[in-house]
PDB file of N, CA, C and O in Angstrom:
ATOM      1  N   MET A   1     -18.570 -38.710 -30.585  1.00  0.00           N
ATOM      2  CA  MET A   1     -19.427 -39.546 -31.060  1.00  0.00           C
ATOM      3  C   MET A   1     -20.287 -39.063 -32.135  1.00  0.00           C
ATOM      4  O   MET A   1     -20.528 -39.578 -33.227  1.00  0.00           O
ATOM      5  N   ALA A   2     -20.799 -37.722 -31.496  1.00  0.00           N
ATOM      6  CA  ALA A   2     -22.368 -37.211 -31.957  1.00  0.00           C
ATOM      7  C   ALA A   2     -21.881 -37.004 -33.417  1.00  0.00           C
ATOM      8  O   ALA A   2     -22.431 -37.595 -34.347  1.00  0.00           O
ATOM      9  N   GLU A   3     -21.042 -36.319 -33.564  1.00  0.00           N
ATOM     10  CA  GLU A   3     -20.518 -35.673 -34.942  1.00  0.00           C
ATOM     11  C   GLU A   3     -20.030 -36.842 -35.980  1.00  0.00           C
ATOM     12  O   GLU A   3     -19.782 -36.625 -37.166  1.00  0.00           O
ATOM     13  N   LEU A   4     -19.931 -38.162 -35.316  1.00  0.00           N
ATOM     14  CA  LEU A   4     -19.848 -39.194 -36.301  1.00  0.00           C
ATOM     15  C   LEU A   4     -20.806 -40.117 -36.063  1.00  0.00           C
ATOM     16  O   LEU A   4     -20.825 -40.892 -37.019  1.00  0.00           O
ATOM     17  N   ARG A   5     -21.412 -40.336 -35.449  1.00  0.00           N
ATOM     18  CA  ARG A   5     -22.893 -41.022 -35.440  1.00  0.00           C
ATOM     19  C   ARG A   5     -23.423 -40.511 -36.853  1.00  0.00           C
ATOM     20  O   ARG A   5     -23.898 -41.354 -37.614  1.00  0.00           O
ATOM     21  N   HIS A   6     -23.365 -39.090 -37.271  1.00  0.00           N
ATOM     22  CA  HIS A   6     -24.756 -38.251 -37.862  1.00  0.00           C
ATOM     23  C   HIS A   6     -23.748 -38.191 -39.583  1.00  0.00           C
ATOM     24  O   HIS A   6     -24.276 -37.927 -40.663  1.00  0.00           O
ATOM     25  N   ARG A   7     -22.422 -38.476 -39.403  1.00  0.00           N
ATOM     26  CA  ARG A   7     -21.942 -39.216 -40.838  1.00  0.00           C
ATOM     27  C   ARG A   7     -22.096 -40.116 -41.283  1.00  0.00           C
ATOM     28  O   ARG A   7     -22.012 -40.343 -42.490  1.00  0.00           O
ATOM     29  N   ILE A   8     -22.384 -40.928 -40.366  1.00  0.00           N
ATOM     30  CA  ILE A   8     -22.181 -42.654 -40.884  1.00  0.00           C
ATOM     31  C   ILE A   8     -24.259 -42.909 -41.280  1.00  0.00           C
ATOM     32  O   ILE A   8     -24.663 -43.453 -42.308  1.00  0.00           O
ATOM     33  N   ILE A   9     -25.092 -42.409 -40.278  1.00  0.00           N
ATOM     34  CA  ILE A   9     -26.430 -42.781 -40.641  1.00  0.00           C
ATOM     35  C   ILE A   9     -26.826 -41.140 -41.252  1.00  0.00           C
ATOM     36  O   ILE A   9     -26.989 -40.108 -40.601  1.00  0.00           O
ATOM     37  N   LEU A  10     -26.917 -41.404 -43.018  1.00  0.00           N
ATOM     38  CA  LEU A  10     -27.474 -39.927 -43.781  1.00  0.00           C
ATOM     39  C   LEU A  10     -28.886 -39.759 -43.430  1.00  0.00           C
ATOM     40  O   LEU A  10     -29.298 -38.723 -42.909  1.00  0.00           O
ATOM     41  N   HIS A  11     -30.059 -41.331 -43.862  1.00  0.00           N
ATOM     42  CA  HIS A  11     -31.312 -40.845 -43.779  1.00  0.00           C
ATOM     43  C   HIS A  11     -31.895 -42.511 -43.940  1.00  0.00           C
ATOM     44  O   HIS A  11     -31.332 -43.514 -44.377  1.00  0.00           O
ATOM     45  N   ALA A  12     -32.909 -42.351 -43.526  1.00  0.00           N
ATOM     46  CA  ALA A  12     -34.089 -43.895 -43.608  1.00  0.00           C
ATOM     47  C   ALA A  12     -34.212 -43.902 -44.899  1.00  0.00           C
ATOM     48  O   ALA A  12     -34.221 -42.859 -45.553  1.00  0.00           O
ATOM     49  N   TYR A  13     -34.312 -44.984 -45.377  1.00  0.00           N
ATOM     50  CA  TYR A  13     -34.178 -45.467 -46.742  1.00  0.00           C
ATOM     51  C   TYR A  13     -35.564 -46.338 -46.823  1.00  0.00           C
ATOM     52  O   TYR A  13     -35.548 -47.498 -46.412  1.00  0.00           O
ATOM     53  N   VAL A  14     -36.825 -45.736 -47.385  1.00  0.00           N
ATOM     54  CA  VAL A  14     -38.369 -45.978 -47.369  1.00  0.00           C
ATOM     55  C   VAL A  14     -38.829 -46.678 -48.668  1.00  0.00           C
ATOM     56  O   VAL A  14     -38.977 -45.891 -49.603  1.00  0.00           O
ATOM     57  N   THR A  15     -39.106 -48.062 -48.961  1.00  0.00           N
ATOM     58  CA  THR A  15     -39.676 -48.682 -50.072  1.00  0.00           C
ATOM     59  C   THR A  15     -40.437 -49.278 -49.511  1.00  0.00           C
ATOM     60  O   THR A  15     -40.424 -49.314 -48.281  1.00  0.00           O
ATOM     61  N   GLU A  16     -41.781 -50.254 -50.614  1.00  0.00           N
ATOM     62  CA  GLU A  16     -42.778 -50.923 -49.724  1.00  0.00           C
ATOM     63  C   GLU A  16     -41.872 -51.821 -49.140  1.00  0.00           C
ATOM     64  O   GLU A  16     -41.758 -51.700 -47.920  1.00  0.00           O
ATOM     65  N   LYS A  17     -41.150 -52.750 -49.721  1.00  0.00           N
ATOM     66  CA  LYS A  17     -40.648 -53.681 -49.095  1.00  0.00           C
ATOM     67  C   LYS A  17     -39.806 -53.355 -47.752  1.00  0.00           C
ATOM     68  O   LYS A  17     -39.822 -54.172 -46.831  1.00  0.00           O
ATOM     69  N   SER A  18     -39.139 -52.264 -47.659  1.00  0.00           N
ATOM     70  CA  SER A  18     -39.100 -52.084 -46.035  1.00  0.00           C
ATOM     71  C   SER A  18     -39.986 -51.683 -45.159  1.00  0.00           C
ATOM     72  O   SER A  18     -39.730 -51.917 -43.978  1.00  0.00           O
ATOM     73  N   MET A  19     -41.079 -51.076 -45.453  1.00  0.00           N
ATOM     74  CA  MET A  19     -42.464 -50.656 -44.492  1.00  0.00           C
ATOM     75  C   MET A  19     -42.528 -52.286 -44.230  1.00  0.00           C
ATOM     76  O   MET A  19     -42.233 -52.617 -43.081  1.00  0.00           O
ATOM     77  N   ASP A  20     -42.858 -53.297 -45.102  1.00  0.00           N
ATOM     78  CA  ASP A  20     -43.254 -54.537 -44.758  1.00  0.00           C
ATOM     79  C   ASP A  20     -42.078 -55.203 -43.591  1.00  0.00           C
ATOM     80  O   ASP A  20     -42.456 -55.716 -42.538  1.00  0.00           O
ATOM     81  N   GLU A  21     -41.303 -55.145 -43.797  1.00  0.00           N
ATOM     82  CA  GLU A  21     -40.127 -55.799 -43.390  1.00  0.00           C
ATOM     83  C   GLU A  21     -40.349 -54.902 -41.433  1.00  0.00           C
ATOM     84  O   GLU A  21     -40.326 -55.459 -40.335  1.00  0.00           O
ATOM     85  N   MET A  22     -40.515 -53.608 -41.736  1.00  0.00           N
ATOM     86  CA  MET A  22     -40.831 -53.175 -40.399  1.00  0.00           C
ATOM     87  C   MET A  22     -41.862 -53.593 -39.729  1.00  0.00           C
ATOM     88  O   MET A  22     -41.826 -53.660 -38.500  1.00  0.00           O
ATOM     89  N   GLU A  23     -42.862 -53.913 -40.395  1.00  0.00           N
ATOM     90  CA  GLU A  23     -43.898 -54.172 -39.600  1.00  0.00           C
ATOM     91  C   GLU A  23     -43.762 -55.971 -39.335  1.00  0.00           C
ATOM     92  O   GLU A  23     -44.247 -56.181 -38.223  1.00  0.00           O
ATOM     93  N   ARG A  24     -43.426 -56.895 -39.773  1.00  0.00           N
ATOM     94  CA  ARG A  24     -43.228 -58.027 -40.186  1.00  0.00           C
ATOM     95  C   ARG A  24     -42.053 -58.591 -39.575  1.00  0.00           C
ATOM     96  O   ARG A  24     -42.147 -59.772 -39.242  1.00  0.00           O
ATOM     97  N   LEU A  25     -41.166 -58.106 -39.398  1.00  0.00           N
ATOM     98  CA  LEU A  25     -39.336 -59.012 -39.105  1.00  0.00           C
ATOM     99  C   LEU A  25     -38.851 -57.691 -37.869  1.00  0.00           C
ATOM    100  O   LEU A  25     -37.732 -57.657 -37.358  1.00  0.00           O
ATOM    101  N   ASN A  26     -39.860 -56.780 -37.599  1.00  0.00           N
ATOM    102  CA  ASN A  26     -38.893 -55.563 -37.066  1.00  0.00           C
ATOM    103  C   ASN A  26     -37.347 -55.233 -37.339  1.00  0.00           C
ATOM    104  O   ASN A  26     -36.340 -55.562 -36.714  1.00  0.00           O
ATOM    105  N   LYS A  27     -37.538 -54.393 -38.605  1.00  0.00           N
ATOM    106  CA  LYS A  27     -36.449 -54.000 -39.231  1.00  0.00           C
ATOM    107  C   LYS A  27     -36.384 -52.941 -39.600  1.00  0.00           C
ATOM    108  O   LYS A  27     -37.575 -52.634 -39.556  1.00  0.00           O
ATOM    109  N   LEU A  28     -35.698 -51.785 -40.080  1.00  0.00           N
ATOM    110  CA  LEU A  28     -35.549 -50.619 -40.992  1.00  0.00           C
ATOM    111  C   LEU A  28     -34.241 -50.629 -41.791  1.00  0.00           C
ATOM    112  O   LEU A  28     -33.286 -51.388 -41.627  1.00  0.00           O
ATOM    113  N   GLU A  29     -34.418 -49.373 -42.931  1.00  0.00           N
ATOM    114  CA  GLU A  29     -33.374 -49.522 -43.721  1.00  0.00           C
ATOM    115  C   GLU A  29     -33.150 -48.133 -43.528  1.00  0.00           C
ATOM    116  O   GLU A  29     -34.016 -47.286 -43.305  1.00  0.00           O
ATOM    117  N   PHE A  30     -31.753 -47.936 -43.645  1.00  0.00           N
ATOM    118  CA  PHE A  30     -30.683 -46.518 -43.504  1.00  0.00           C
ATOM    119  C   PHE A  30     -30.041 -46.569 -44.546  1.00  0.00           C
ATOM    120  O   PHE A  30     -29.533 -47.665 -44.783  1.00  0.00           O
ATOM    121  N   VAL A  31     -29.794 -45.376 -45.621  1.00  0.00           N
ATOM    122  CA  VAL A  31     -28.424 -45.192 -46.507  1.00  0.00           C
ATOM    123  C   VAL A  31     -27.664 -44.682 -45.425  1.00  0.00           C
ATOM    124  O   VAL A  31     -28.011 -43.982 -44.474  1.00  0.00           O
ATOM    125  N   VAL A  32     -26.579 -45.151 -45.738  1.00  0.00           N
ATOM    126  CA  VAL A  32     -25.065 -44.949 -44.793  1.00  0.00           C
ATOM    127  C   VAL A  32     -24.271 -44.671 -45.703  1.00  0.00           C
ATOM    128  O   VAL A  32     -24.449 -44.878 -46.904  1.00  0.00           O
ATOM    129  N   ASP A  33     -23.102 -44.056 -45.058  1.00  0.00           N
ATOM    130  CA  ASP A  33     -21.888 -43.458 -45.429  1.00  0.00           C
ATOM    131  C   ASP A  33     -21.215 -45.203 -46.143  1.00  0.00           C
ATOM    132  O   ASP A  33     -21.300 -46.240 -45.486  1.00  0.00           O
ATOM    133  N   HIS A  34     -20.656 -45.139 -47.415  1.00  0.00           N
ATOM    134  CA  HIS A  34     -20.376 -46.647 -48.321  1.00  0.00           C
ATOM    135  C   HIS A  34     -18.974 -47.115 -47.271  1.00  0.00           C
ATOM    136  O   HIS A  34     -18.850 -48.329 -47.111  1.00  0.00           O
ATOM    137  N   ARG A  35     -17.872 -46.140 -46.519  1.00  0.00           N
ATOM    138  CA  ARG A  35     -16.951 -46.601 -45.796  1.00  0.00           C
ATOM    139  C   ARG A  35     -17.314 -47.037 -44.223  1.00  0.00           C
ATOM    140  O   ARG A  35     -16.563 -47.338 -43.296  1.00  0.00           O
ATOM    141  N   ALA A  36     -18.794 -46.948 -44.300  1.00  0.00           N
ATOM    142  CA  ALA A  36     -18.878 -47.514 -42.615  1.00  0.00           C
ATOM    143  C   ALA A  36     -19.139 -48.864 -42.631  1.00  0.00           C
ATOM    144  O   ALA A  36     -19.729 -49.330 -43.606  1.00  0.00           O
ATOM    145  N   THR A  37     -18.677 -49.832 -41.386  1.00  0.00           N
ATOM    146  CA  THR A  37     -18.719 -51.219 -41.584  1.00  0.00           C
ATOM    147  C   THR A  37     -19.856 -51.247 -40.373  1.00  0.00           C
ATOM    148  O   THR A  37     -20.252 -50.289 -39.708  1.00  0.00           O
ATOM    149  N   ARG A  38     -20.211 -52.476 -40.300  1.00  0.00           N
ATOM    150  CA  ARG A  38     -21.342 -53.199 -39.248  1.00  0.00           C
ATOM    151  C   ARG A  38     -21.079 -52.555 -38.446  1.00  0.00           C
ATOM    152  O   ARG A  38     -21.607 -51.448 -38.337  1.00  0.00           O
ATOM    153  N   ALA A  39     -20.106 -53.034 -37.532  1.00  0.00           N
ATOM    154  CA  ALA A  39     -19.754 -52.350 -36.130  1.00  0.00           C
ATOM    155  C   ALA A  39     -20.427 -50.867 -35.859  1.00  0.00           C
ATOM    156  O   ALA A  39     -21.246 -50.470 -35.030  1.00  0.00           O
ATOM    157  N   GLU A  40     -19.803 -50.310 -36.800  1.00  0.00           N
ATOM    158  CA  GLU A  40     -20.003 -48.377 -36.766  1.00  0.00           C
ATOM    159  C   GLU A  40     -21.349 -48.328 -36.776  1.00  0.00           C
ATOM    160  O   GLU A  40     -21.836 -47.710 -35.829  1.00  0.00           O
ATOM    161  N   ILE A  41     -22.441 -49.004 -37.917  1.00  0.00           N
ATOM    162  CA  ILE A  41     -23.167 -49.174 -37.961  1.00  0.00           C
ATOM    163  C   ILE A  41     -24.134 -49.053 -37.206  1.00  0.00           C
ATOM    164  O   ILE A  41     -24.963 -48.143 -37.204  1.00  0.00           O
ATOM    165  N   LYS A  42     -24.031 -50.593 -36.063  1.00  0.00           N
ATOM    166  CA  LYS A  42     -24.670 -51.016 -35.038  1.00  0.00           C
ATOM    167  C   LYS A  42     -24.456 -49.718 -33.566  1.00  0.00           C
ATOM    168  O   LYS A  42     -25.289 -49.463 -32.696  1.00  0.00           O
ATOM    169  N   LYS A  43     -22.988 -49.082 -33.749  1.00  0.00           N
ATOM    170  CA  LYS A  43     -23.265 -48.727 -32.638  1.00  0.00           C
ATOM    171  C   LYS A  43     -23.939 -47.021 -32.768  1.00  0.00           C
ATOM    172  O   LYS A  43     -24.430 -46.370 -31.847  1.00  0.00           O
ATOM    173  N   ALA A  44     -23.771 -46.610 -34.173  1.00  0.00           N
ATOM    174  CA  ALA A  44     -24.274 -45.349 -34.688  1.00  0.00           C
ATOM    175  C   ALA A  44     -25.855 -45.210 -34.327  1.00  0.00           C
ATOM    176  O   ALA A  44     -26.335 -44.175 -33.865  1.00  0.00           O
ATOM    177  N   VAL A  45     -26.566 -46.335 -34.586  1.00  0.00           N
ATOM    178  CA  VAL A  45     -27.761 -46.638 -34.656  1.00  0.00           C
ATOM    179  C   VAL A  45     -28.592 -46.550 -33.078  1.00  0.00           C
ATOM    180  O   VAL A  45     -29.450 -45.830 -32.568  1.00  0.00           O
ATOM    181  N   GLU A  46     -27.711 -47.824 -32.652  1.00  0.00           N
ATOM    182  CA  GLU A  46     -28.090 -47.253 -30.719  1.00  0.00           C
ATOM    183  C   GLU A  46     -27.476 -46.008 -30.258  1.00  0.00           C
ATOM    184  O   GLU A  46     -27.819 -45.787 -29.097  1.00  0.00           O
ATOM    185  N   ALA A  47     -26.865 -45.304 -30.630  1.00  0.00           N
ATOM    186  CA  ALA A  47     -26.411 -44.132 -29.955  1.00  0.00           C
ATOM    187  C   ALA A  47     -27.623 -43.538 -30.330  1.00  0.00           C
ATOM    188  O   ALA A  47     -28.315 -43.020 -29.453  1.00  0.00           O
ATOM    189  N   THR A  48     -27.997 -43.533 -31.537  1.00  0.00           N
ATOM    190  CA  THR A  48     -29.046 -42.019 -32.068  1.00  0.00           C
ATOM    191  C   THR A  48     -30.773 -42.516 -31.819  1.00  0.00           C
ATOM    192  O   THR A  48     -31.814 -41.860 -31.846  1.00  0.00           O
ATOM    193  N   TYR A  49     -30.538 -43.737 -31.613  1.00  0.00           N
ATOM    194  CA  TYR A  49     -31.931 -43.830 -31.192  1.00  0.00           C
ATOM    195  C   TYR A  49     -32.353 -44.721 -30.335  1.00  0.00           C
ATOM    196  O   TYR A  49     -33.346 -45.436 -30.466  1.00  0.00           O
ATOM    197  N   GLN A  50     -31.260 -44.678 -29.035  1.00  0.00           N
ATOM    198  CA  GLN A  50     -31.410 -45.510 -27.991  1.00  0.00           C
ATOM    199  C   GLN A  50     -32.045 -46.747 -28.128  1.00  0.00           C
ATOM    200  O   GLN A  50     -33.178 -46.992 -27.714  1.00  0.00           O
ATOM    201  N   CYS A  51     -31.531 -47.287 -28.534  1.00  0.00           N
ATOM    202  CA  CYS A  51     -31.931 -49.168 -28.780  1.00  0.00           C
ATOM    203  C   CYS A  51     -30.636 -49.959 -28.752  1.00  0.00           C
ATOM    204  O   CYS A  51     -29.476 -49.553 -28.820  1.00  0.00           O
ATOM    205  N   ARG A  52     -31.157 -51.281 -28.626  1.00  0.00           N
ATOM    206  CA  ARG A  52     -30.459 -52.188 -29.369  1.00  0.00           C
ATOM    207  C   ARG A  52     -30.510 -53.011 -30.414  1.00  0.00           C
ATOM    208  O   ARG A  52     -31.480 -53.752 -30.574  1.00  0.00           O
ATOM    209  N   VAL A  53     -29.554 -52.989 -31.193  1.00  0.00           N
ATOM    210  CA  VAL A  53     -29.993 -53.630 -32.531  1.00  0.00           C
ATOM    211  C   VAL A  53     -28.846 -54.998 -32.442  1.00  0.00           C
ATOM    212  O   VAL A  53     -27.739 -55.020 -31.903  1.00  0.00           O
ATOM    213  N   ALA A  54     -29.705 -56.283 -33.313  1.00  0.00           N
ATOM    214  CA  ALA A  54     -29.419 -57.450 -33.076  1.00  0.00           C
ATOM    215  C   ALA A  54     -28.543 -57.738 -34.130  1.00  0.00           C
ATOM    216  O   ALA A  54     -27.528 -58.418 -33.976  1.00  0.00           O
ATOM    217  N   LYS A  55     -28.971 -57.138 -35.430  1.00  0.00           N
ATOM    218  CA  LYS A  55     -28.384 -57.449 -36.504  1.00  0.00           C
ATOM    219  C   LYS A  55     -28.426 -56.655 -37.763  1.00  0.00           C
ATOM    220  O   LYS A  55     -29.376 -56.184 -38.389  1.00  0.00           O
ATOM    221  N   VAL A  56     -27.138 -56.634 -37.966  1.00  0.00           N
ATOM    222  CA  VAL A  56     -26.766 -55.443 -39.420  1.00  0.00           C
ATOM    223  C   VAL A  56     -26.600 -55.916 -40.276  1.00  0.00           C
ATOM    224  O   VAL A  56     -25.534 -56.527 -40.193  1.00  0.00           O
ATOM    225  N   ASN A  57     -27.391 -56.128 -41.863  1.00  0.00           N
ATOM    226  CA  ASN A  57     -26.800 -56.364 -42.991  1.00  0.00           C
ATOM    227  C   ASN A  57     -27.180 -55.112 -43.882  1.00  0.00           C
ATOM    228  O   ASN A  57     -28.159 -54.373 -43.982  1.00  0.00           O
ATOM    229  N   THR A  58     -25.429 -55.274 -44.729  1.00  0.00           N
ATOM    230  CA  THR A  58     -25.224 -54.196 -45.854  1.00  0.00           C
ATOM    231  C   THR A  58     -25.422 -54.359 -47.179  1.00  0.00           C
ATOM    232  O   THR A  58     -25.145 -55.508 -47.524  1.00  0.00           O
ATOM    233  N   LYS A  59     -25.832 -53.586 -48.155  1.00  0.00           N
ATOM    234  CA  LYS A  59     -25.916 -53.756 -49.325  1.00  0.00           C
ATOM    235  C   LYS A  59     -25.563 -52.971 -50.002  1.00  0.00           C
ATOM    236  O   LYS A  59     -25.802 -51.928 -49.395  1.00  0.00           O
ATOM    237  N   ILE A  60     -24.982 -52.658 -51.213  1.00  0.00           N
ATOM    238  CA  ILE A  60     -24.306 -51.695 -52.046  1.00  0.00           C
ATOM    239  C   ILE A  60     -25.408 -51.372 -53.467  1.00  0.00           C
ATOM    240  O   ILE A  60     -25.220 -52.163 -54.391  1.00  0.00           O
ATOM    241  N   VAL A  61     -26.344 -50.468 -53.677  1.00  0.00           N
ATOM    242  CA  VAL A  61     -27.149 -50.547 -54.681  1.00  0.00           C
ATOM    243  C   VAL A  61     -26.820 -48.934 -55.367  1.00  0.00           C
ATOM    244  O   VAL A  61     -25.856 -48.244 -55.037  1.00  0.00           O
ATOM    245  N   ARG A  62     -27.824 -48.564 -56.343  1.00  0.00           N
ATOM    246  CA  ARG A  62     -27.634 -47.390 -56.815  1.00  0.00           C
ATOM    247  C   ARG A  62     -27.214 -45.913 -56.173  1.00  0.00           C
ATOM    248  O   ARG A  62     -26.506 -44.981 -56.556  1.00  0.00           O
ATOM    249  N   VAL A  63     -27.838 -46.125 -55.263  1.00  0.00           N
ATOM    250  CA  VAL A  63     -28.269 -44.735 -54.312  1.00  0.00           C
ATOM    251  C   VAL A  63     -27.309 -44.554 -53.099  1.00  0.00           C
ATOM    252  O   VAL A  63     -27.282 -43.567 -52.363  1.00  0.00           O
ATOM    253  N   GLY A  64     -26.402 -45.839 -52.995  1.00  0.00           N
ATOM    254  CA  GLY A  64     -25.259 -45.651 -52.237  1.00  0.00           C
ATOM    255  C   GLY A  64     -25.162 -47.197 -51.043  1.00  0.00           C
ATOM    256  O   GLY A  64     -25.526 -48.189 -51.675  1.00  0.00           O
ATOM    257  N   LYS A  65     -24.914 -47.422 -50.106  1.00  0.00           N
ATOM    258  CA  LYS A  65     -25.059 -48.183 -48.977  1.00  0.00           C
ATOM    259  C   LYS A  65     -26.045 -48.275 -48.222  1.00  0.00           C
ATOM    260  O   LYS A  65     -26.237 -47.455 -47.325  1.00  0.00           O
ATOM    261  N   ILE A  66     -26.856 -49.310 -48.458  1.00  0.00           N
ATOM    262  CA  ILE A  66     -28.160 -49.681 -47.441  1.00  0.00           C
ATOM    263  C   ILE A  66     -27.608 -50.484 -46.332  1.00  0.00           C
ATOM    264  O   ILE A  66     -26.835 -51.348 -46.744  1.00  0.00           O
ATOM    265  N   ALA A  67     -27.785 -50.463 -44.898  1.00  0.00           N
ATOM    266  CA  ALA A  67     -27.966 -50.941 -43.846  1.00  0.00           C
ATOM    267  C   ALA A  67     -29.520 -51.499 -43.651  1.00  0.00           C
ATOM    268  O   ALA A  67     -30.566 -50.876 -43.834  1.00  0.00           O
ATOM    269  N   THR A  68     -29.377 -52.549 -43.323  1.00  0.00           N
ATOM    270  CA  THR A  68     -30.942 -52.965 -42.558  1.00  0.00           C
ATOM    271  C   THR A  68     -30.591 -53.668 -41.738  1.00  0.00           C
ATOM    272  O   THR A  68     -29.859 -54.655 -41.818  1.00  0.00           O
ATOM    273  N   VAL A  69     -31.274 -53.044 -40.562  1.00  0.00           N
ATOM    274  CA  VAL A  69     -31.158 -53.116 -38.834  1.00  0.00           C
ATOM    275  C   VAL A  69     -32.173 -53.837 -38.496  1.00  0.00           C
ATOM    276  O   VAL A  69     -33.279 -53.339 -38.707  1.00  0.00           O
ATOM    277  N   ARG A  70     -32.110 -55.068 -37.942  1.00  0.00           N
ATOM    278  CA  ARG A  70     -33.078 -55.534 -36.833  1.00  0.00           C
ATOM    279  C   ARG A  70     -32.628 -55.337 -35.509  1.00  0.00           C
ATOM    280  O   ARG A  70     -31.481 -55.434 -35.073  1.00  0.00           O
ATOM    281  N   PHE A  71     -33.750 -55.029 -34.887  1.00  0.00           N
ATOM    282  CA  PHE A  71     -33.852 -54.792 -33.352  1.00  0.00           C
ATOM    283  C   PHE A  71     -33.863 -55.856 -32.795  1.00  0.00           C
ATOM    284  O   PHE A  71     -34.080 -56.966 -33.281  1.00  0.00           O
ATOM    285  N   GLU A  72     -33.530 -55.448 -31.305  1.00  0.00           N
ATOM    286  CA  GLU A  72     -34.182 -56.634 -30.271  1.00  0.00           C
ATOM    287  C   GLU A  72     -35.383 -56.434 -30.283  1.00  0.00           C
ATOM    288  O   GLU A  72     -35.845 -55.420 -30.806  1.00  0.00           O
ATOM    289  N   LYS A  73     -36.261 -57.505 -29.618  1.00  0.00           N
ATOM    290  CA  LYS A  73     -37.703 -57.875 -29.554  1.00  0.00           C
ATOM    291  C   LYS A  73     -38.291 -56.356 -28.705  1.00  0.00           C
ATOM    292  O   LYS A  73     -39.059 -55.452 -29.035  1.00  0.00           O
ATOM    293  N   GLU A  74     -37.648 -56.591 -27.736  1.00  0.00           N
ATOM    294  CA  GLU A  74     -38.075 -54.977 -26.704  1.00  0.00           C
ATOM    295  C   GLU A  74     -38.184 -53.564 -27.753  1.00  0.00           C
ATOM    296  O   GLU A  74     -38.876 -52.621 -27.371  1.00  0.00           O
ATOM    297  N   PHE A  75     -37.614 -53.505 -28.801  1.00  0.00           N
ATOM    298  CA  PHE A  75     -37.630 -52.654 -29.566  1.00  0.00           C
ATOM    299  C   PHE A  75     -38.598 -52.433 -30.630  1.00  0.00           C
ATOM    300  O   PHE A  75     -38.541 -53.218 -31.576  1.00  0.00           O
ATOM    301  N   SER A  76     -39.505 -51.483 -30.656  1.00  0.00           N
ATOM    302  CA  SER A  76     -40.268 -51.722 -31.976  1.00  0.00           C
ATOM    303  C   SER A  76     -39.677 -50.593 -32.824  1.00  0.00           C
ATOM    304  O   SER A  76     -39.381 -49.461 -32.441  1.00  0.00           O
ATOM    305  N   ALA A  77     -39.555 -51.157 -34.146  1.00  0.00           N
ATOM    306  CA  ALA A  77     -38.747 -51.194 -35.525  1.00  0.00           C
ATOM    307  C   ALA A  77     -40.262 -49.247 -35.612  1.00  0.00           C
ATOM    308  O   ALA A  77     -40.139 -48.026 -35.709  1.00  0.00           O
ATOM    309  N   GLU A  78     -41.112 -50.007 -35.521  1.00  0.00           N
ATOM    310  CA  GLU A  78     -42.117 -48.513 -35.966  1.00  0.00           C
ATOM    311  C   GLU A  78     -42.070 -47.498 -34.903  1.00  0.00           C
ATOM    312  O   GLU A  78     -42.723 -46.523 -35.273  1.00  0.00           O
ATOM    313  N   ASP A  79     -41.491 -47.301 -33.562  1.00  0.00           N
ATOM    314  CA  ASP A  79     -41.624 -46.414 -33.246  1.00  0.00           C
ATOM    315  C   ASP A  79     -39.984 -45.564 -33.234  1.00  0.00           C
ATOM    316  O   ASP A  79     -39.762 -44.403 -32.890  1.00  0.00           O
ATOM    317  N   ILE A  80     -38.978 -46.629 -33.747  1.00  0.00           N
ATOM    318  CA  ILE A  80     -37.936 -45.924 -34.099  1.00  0.00           C
ATOM    319  C   ILE A  80     -37.997 -45.265 -35.311  1.00  0.00           C
ATOM    320  O   ILE A  80     -37.545 -44.153 -35.585  1.00  0.00           O
ATOM    321  N   GLY A  81     -38.569 -46.012 -35.985  1.00  0.00           N
ATOM    322  CA  GLY A  81     -38.948 -45.423 -37.361  1.00  0.00           C
ATOM    323  C   GLY A  81     -39.591 -44.354 -37.315  1.00  0.00           C
ATOM    324  O   GLY A  81     -39.156 -43.455 -38.034  1.00  0.00           O
ATOM    325  N   SER A  82     -40.661 -44.102 -36.591  1.00  0.00           N
ATOM    326  CA  SER A  82     -41.085 -42.670 -36.486  1.00  0.00           C
ATOM    327  C   SER A  82     -40.336 -41.612 -35.446  1.00  0.00           C
ATOM    328  O   SER A  82     -40.758 -40.585 -34.913  1.00  0.00           O
ATOM    329  N   ARG A  83     -39.505 -42.048 -35.402  1.00  0.00           N
ATOM    330  CA  ARG A  83     -38.394 -40.785 -34.692  1.00  0.00           C
ATOM    331  C   ARG A  83     -37.272 -40.565 -35.700  1.00  0.00           C
ATOM    332  O   ARG A  83     -36.564 -39.559 -35.754  1.00  0.00           O
ATOM    333  N   ALA A  84     -37.202 -41.604 -36.468  1.00  0.00           N
ATOM    334  CA  ALA A  84     -36.076 -41.481 -37.655  1.00  0.00           C
ATOM    335  C   ALA A  84     -37.093 -40.555 -38.970  1.00  0.00           C
ATOM    336  O   ALA A  84     -36.683 -40.084 -40.031  1.00  0.00           O
ATOM    337  N   GLY A  85     -38.095 -40.546 -38.563  1.00  0.00           N
ATOM    338  CA  GLY A  85     -38.753 -39.520 -39.918  1.00  0.00           C
ATOM    339  C   GLY A  85     -39.292 -40.347 -40.985  1.00  0.00           C
ATOM    340  O   GLY A  85     -39.629 -39.751 -42.007  1.00  0.00           O
ATOM    341  N   VAL A  86     -39.479 -41.964 -40.927  1.00  0.00           N
ATOM    342  CA  VAL A  86     -39.739 -42.343 -41.815  1.00  0.00           C
ATOM    343  C   VAL A  86     -41.379 -42.291 -42.357  1.00  0.00           C
ATOM    344  O   VAL A  86     -41.783 -42.680 -43.453  1.00  0.00           O
ATOM    345  N   PHE A  87     -42.243 -41.652 -41.173  1.00  0.00           N
ATOM    346  CA  PHE A  87     -43.999 -41.502 -40.784  1.00  0.00           C
ATOM    347  C   PHE A  87     -44.142 -40.028 -41.485  1.00  0.00           C
ATOM    348  O   PHE A  87     -45.228 -39.448 -41.489  1.00  0.00           O
TER     349      PHE A  87
END
């Protein structure tokens, strides 16, 4: 699973909008493998950052597939973002 989760989550996707969502809505955005499903993304994020994911939304953009991940209330997106290299 360790190898698989590193192939699913490529890197954090940081924009002005994603930084605002991180503070207000407890969400982070990641560039993910275009073949990954929402369930696979959820498992990979939970295993990598030791947290619980409430919801995963995906969209296809020019840079690839973007997953917007909302975390459960007891987990802070800012803390997870610092571990993901956002700051």
